[in-house]
N, C-alpha and C positions, 0 to 999 in steps of 0.2 A: 482690766476691763475697759477702761477709758480709751486706751489705744485701739482695742478691738472695735469699739463703737465708732471711733473716728475713721478707722480704715474700712468700715462697712462689713466686717466679719461677723459682727453682732448687730442686731437691730433692736431698738426699744419699741415694743409693740404698742405701748400706751404712753401718753404724755406724762403720766404720774411716775415719779421716781422717789425712792426712799433710800437713805443711807442706812445700811445695817452692817453690823460687824461680820456676821457669817450667815449665809443663806444658800440653800440648794433647792432647785425646783426641777421637777420632771413634768413636762407639759406634753400632752397628746390629746387626740380626740377621744372623747369618752368611750365610744364603741371599741377603740383599740386598746384600752387600758388593761384588759384581761388577756391580751395576746401573750403567749409565752415569752417572746423575745422582749416585749415591752416590760413585762413583769420582771424578767431576769435583769434587765438594765436597771429598773427602779430599785430592785433588791440590792444590786451591786452598789448603786449610789448611796443608799442608806447605810450599807455596811461600811463603805469608805468614810462617810461622814462621821459615823459613830467612832470609828477607829482613830480619827484625827482630832477628836474633841480634846481640848486641854484638860489636863488632870486637875 
């Protein structure tokens, strides 16, 4: 992630940063949250995150 920030592929939207071991965020405008394609992506991210949790 640090390389992506340095290269400009990712941007930090706020000055606040926290180091965490694992985190996933799906961010969108609230009116778009229930659109089928947004919901499908959000559900897929959650499924992938759960599948990759350490046992």
